[in-house]
N, C-alpha and C positions, 0 to 999 in steps of 0.2 A: 170562796171569796167570803168575807167575816159580813156579816149583816149590819148596817147603819146603828141599829141597837145595840150590839158587842163592841162597837168603836167606839160607843161614845162612851160606855161604862168604862172602857179601857182608859179613857181621859180624865176618868176622876169625876162624874161629874155629881153621883151621889154624896163625895166627899165634898167636894166645893160648896153645894146646896145647905149640907150641914154646919159646915163653918158658915157661911152666910147665914145662916140662921142664929148660932151661936153668938156672931158677932152682933147681930139686931138686937136680940135678947140683951147684951150688956149693954148698949147703948140705952134701950128702954131702961134697965133697972139702973143704969148711971144716972138719967132724968128721972128717977123715981115713979115712973109712971105703970100701972097695972096694966096686962094682958085687956082687962075689960076696957080700960079706959082707949087703949089702943086703937081695938078692935072697934068699940064704937066713932070715934073719928072718922077712920077709914069706912064706915058702914058694912063690915063683914061681919060673919058670928065669930064668938071668941073659939069656938073648936078650929074654924078657919084660918084664926091668927097664929093657933097654936103649932097648925100644920108647918105655918111659913118658920116659925122659930124651930123647929123640929127639924126642916129641909127635907120637907115633904114636896118633890117635883110636881105634884097635880093640881098644887092652887093656882088660878089663873093668875098669869104675869100682870096683869093690873093691878091687884090687889096685893101684890110684891112690890110695884111702883108706888102704890099711895101710902104703903108700910115705912117706906122710906122715906117720902113726902112728909108722913105724919110727923117722923122723930128729927125732920130737918136736913136730910140726907138724897134728897132730888137731883142734886146735882152731881153727887155721886153714879147714880145713874149712869147718867150720858157718860161719865168718865171708864165707865166698864171697857169701851171699845176704844181703844188707840186711834187717834188720828191719823189718816193715811195720806200719804201723797199719791198724786196720779201715776200710774205705772207709764214709764218710755218704753217704748219696744222700737227694738233699732228700725223695723220695716217701715215704723211710723217718722223716724228719722231722717229716712233715705228715702223717702217718697215726694218724688218731685211736685213742687209746688203746681199746685192748676191755675193754669192762665183761662180767664174768661173773656170770650170772643164780644166784643162790642157791634151792634146794630149798624150799618153800613147809612150815614148819613147822607139824607136827601138837601138836595140843592132847591132852596125854593123861595 
């Protein structure tokens, strides 16, 4: 059985991170911002910010999220995972509805 690390690599995590970094850099340059400026806004060092743009997967996720926010892309973070509908299972649909018994009423 393949280890989880091998499965993730097959799925292209390194390529996805690299693509992310390239696009983040393009947005930063389009807005005419320096790496130093964005790193300062985020509150991280310039070398750490460079790692984000290089697709280095060792950077803390919160720094990546702040980088997106600093470039006005915070909403994109929420769009990474599509919304899902609750899964309907056949056994749930066929399950009889439970009837609750009431307490006997006392005359009084």
